N, C-alpha and C positions, 0 to 999 in steps of 0.2 A: 504494500500500500504506500502510495506517495504521501508525504506529509503535507497537509494543506496549509498549516501555519507553523512557522518557525521563527523563534526570537534568538538572534545572535548578534553580539557586538552592538547592542543598542539599536538594532534595526529589525523591523518586522518584515519577514519574507512571506508572501502570500502566493499560493499557486493560482494562476489566472485561469479560472474555470470557464471563461468565455471562449477560450481557445481550444479546449478539449473537445474531441479526442485527437484532433489532428496535430496539435502542437503542445508541448509541455514547456511552459515558461513561468518564471516566478517574478512577481512584482516586488521591488525593493522600496519599502516605505520608510522614509526618514521623518515624516511629519504626520500629525493627526489628520490634516486635511487630505493627505493621500489615502489614508485608511478609510476616511469617510467616503471618499470618491470610489474606492474599491467596493465598499458595501453597496452604495447606490447603483453602481454599474453591474452588480452581481458577479464581479470578479472573484469575490468571496461570498458564499451563500450557504444557506442552511442555518437554522436558528442557533444551535450551539456554536457553530463556527463564527457566526456574526458576533455573538456575545464575547467570545475569546478575542477576536480581532479588535472589537471596540475597547476592551480592557487594555490591550497594548497601545491602542490609539491614544488612550488617556495618559498612558505613561509617556508617550512621545510628546503630547501636549504639555505635560508637567515639566519635562526636560527643557522645553522651549521657554518656560516661564520661570526658570530657576532664579533669574536675576530681576524678576518683575516685582516691583514694590506692592502691586495689587494682585498678588498671586491668587488669593481666595476668590475674588470676583472673576478673574479671567479664566481660572480652571473651571468654574461653573459654566462659562461661555463655551469652553471646549466640550464639556460634557453635553451641553444642550445641542451643539452642532452634531455630535455623534448620535444623540437620541433621534434627531430629525431625519436620519438617513433612511430608515424603514420603520413604518409605524405598527406593523402587525406582530412581528416576532418578539415575544415578551422577553426572551433570553437577552436581547440587546439591552433592555432597560434594567433587567436583573443584574447583569454584569457591571453596568455603569454605576448603579446604586451601591453595589458591593465595593467597587473601587472608591467611590466618593465617601463611603463610610470610614475608610482609612483616613481620609483628610479631615472629616468632621470630628473624629475621635482623637486626632493628634493634639498635643499640647500646643498652645498658641505660640510658645517660644521655641518650638522644634525647628531645627535647621531644615530648610527646604530641600537641600541635597539629600539629607537622610530620609525625608518624607518621600522623595522620588524613589529612593531605594526600596522603601516599604511598598510603594505602589507597584514597582517592578516585580517584587516577590509575590504580591497578590495576583497579578496578571499571570505569572508563571503557574501559580497554584490553580487558577481557574482553568487553564489549558490542561494541566496534568490531571486534575480531578475529573475533567470531562472524559478523558481516555479511560480511567478506572470505572467511571459511572457507566460508560457504554458497555464495558465487559459485563458488569452486573446486570444491566438490562438484557443483554444478549443471553445470559445464562437463565434468567427467569423466563424469558420469551421462548427459548428452546423447549422448556418443559411443557409448553402448551401442545406440542406435537407428539403424538404417541405412535404414529406410523408414518411411513414415507408419503409425502404429499407434494403437489405442485402448488406454488403460491403466486399471487399477483401483487405487484407493488406499483405505486404511482409516484412520480417525481423522483427525487434522489434524497435518501436519508441514510447515506453511507458514510464512509470515512471522509469523503469530500465535504460533507455537510457538518462535520464535527471536528474536534481536535484529534480524532483518531478512532477507527474501527466502525463507528456508525451506530444508529439506533435501529431502525427497521432493517437495514441491511446487516447490521451487527447481529440481530436475531437470526437472520437468514444464514449468515456465515457460520454461526455457532450450530444451528440446527443442521446445516449441510454437513458440517464436520462430524456430527453424530449420526449421520445417515437418515435424518428425519425429513429433509427436503431434497427432492430429486431434480426440480427444475423451477426456474423463476420466469414468469411472464412480466415484462416491463412495459408499461404504457409509455409511449414516446413523450407524453406530457407537453402539449401545446401551451403557450405559443413558443416557448424557448427551448423545448426539447431536452429538458434535464434528464428525462428517462432514457432517451435515445443516446444522447451525448455522454452522459455521466454514469447512470446506473448500469446500462449495458456494458460500458467500458470497464467499470469497476469489477463487475462480476466476471467478465472475460479475463481480466488480469489474474484472477484467482481460479480460473478453470471451473467456475460454477456454471452449469448449463443455463443459458438464458435465451429466451425467445422474445424479440421485440415486436410489439403490436402498436397500432395507432390507438388513440384514446377511444374512438368509437367502435373498436372491436371487442372491448372488455365484456360487454353483455353477451355476445355470441360465444366467446371463449368460456364463459361461465355456463351458458346453456348447453354447450357441448361437453360439460364436465371435465374440462381440461385443467381447471384449477379447483382446489379444495379449501383455500383460505386466502384472505387478503391481509397484507400488513403494510402500514404506512407510518410515516413520522408525523410530527406536529410542530406548529409555530406558536400556538397558544392554546391552553386548555383552561376552561373556566370552572368555577366551583361545582356546577351541575354536571360537568363532564362533556360539555360541548367542545368541539375541537376545530380550530382553524388550521388549515393546511393548504398546500398548493391547489390552485383552482382545478377543478375536476375531481377532487377527492370525494365531494358530496355525491356526485353522480355514481362513482364507483361503489360507495356505501349503499346507495339505494338499490343498485343492481345486485349487490351481495345479499341484501335483505330478501329481495325477491327470489333469489336462487338458493336461499337457506345456507349461505356460505358465511362462516365466521369472519368478522371484520375487526382486526386488531390494530391498535395504535401503540407505537413505542416512543417514549419520550422521557427525558430526565425531569426531575422535580423542578428544575429551573424554568421549564416550559409552562408550569402551572401558574395562572394568575389568581392568587388567593383573594384578590380585591374585587374580582369581577364575577357576578352571579351567573350570567349566561352568555351564550354566543351572540345574543342580540346586541350586546354592547361592544363587541370586538371591532376596532377600527380596521377596515379593509383597504389595503393599499391599492390604488389604481395607477397603472403604469402607462407609458407613452403609447399612442396609437400605432406607431411604426412597428412595434413588436408583433402586432397582428396583421397589419396591412402589408408588411414586407417579409421577405424570407431571404436570409443571407444578404441583406442590404438591397435586394431587388424588389420593387413594388409588384405585388401579386394581386392587389385589389384595386378597384376603381379609385383614381386619385381624388382625394377629398371625401371619401366615404366616411360616415360617422362610425366610430369604433368604441365599444365598451370593453375595457381591458382590466378587470379586477385580477390581482395577482393571487388572491386566496378566496376560498369559500369556507363555510362553516358546516360541519357535519354534526347534527343533533345527537345527543347521547343515546337516544333510543335506537340508533343504527349501529352502535358500537358494542361489540361483544366483550371486549376487555381492553384495559389500558395498562401497558407494561412499563414499569418504572424501576429504578435502582433499588426501591424499597419493596418490590414485589409486584404482583399482578392485581389490579383493581377491577372489581366487577360491580354491577348494579346492586344496590342503589349508589350511584356515584357520589352524590353530595356527601353522604356519611363517610364513604371511603376516602374522599379527597380531604375532608376535614381531619380525619384520622391521620392521613398522610402528612398534612401540615403540622400536626403535633409531633409526629416522628421527626420531621425535618427540624423543628424547633429544638427538640431534645437531642438531636444528632444520633438517633438510634438507627443502626443499620444491621 
């Protein structure tokens, strides 16, 4: 697995996912502005990966402000600029708040250089913890499969979307290694083809059998009994168990329900928004019309046509069979299970 995020010599290196699978290139980030740009452009993507990248972006911003007499005000400005990059993925806000808490808890007379070192340690911890969390999610998720099955996944929730190993694809990796998954069907995931460009590529790198399909083939694949389970990642999960994920996830969940196929969501606790009651309140990012009207930079729709391009949709909890976390597998009723999860997180019980 390629490392999506690497911090070395006070520089953040990000694998440019917009170039995959044809080119493997890394972006060298020396400023928080470049990190923010990478998040906006989807050069780095996936909720956990965005959170880790933003944490390092805050470190870079703090380094720039070491000699600033108004450090407190200006680091808040840096944090806000990073928050504005993408509104739906809650991991972004979680990581920034975790970093800012280091600043808020610091003694007012603490040397800024020492504070920057503390921020750097925290960002490194966020990234390394994500790798360990992914492995725990994967182990719990693999236990859901008792016999060899084929699964379908939507978008990319693999190592590329995290600091390492993956959530939904992490479960697939683990279950495949245990002989419980025989094949993966990957939706291409319009309009930016994260399934075709990223998921299929990741799985092929590890010799996991993968079949690529267009998004509108999923129902027929289910009807033909070619898949026995669906597993996806998440960008935000509310208290009632509603899940925001890449646009098209809701459609897959409806199809899975109709065909009596279990629909699983794999996500770390950092993806849960314990302040939000339901998916009705989740802000949905809308992206530029060109992503739909063009393909590979070439106009494929009538010039000037009106385009609706939400990046995410919300799957209601009633369509979700289970939510896999590093604390175990959650099942209905989700509200009670998620409140209990919050308490475990507060107590640090794993």
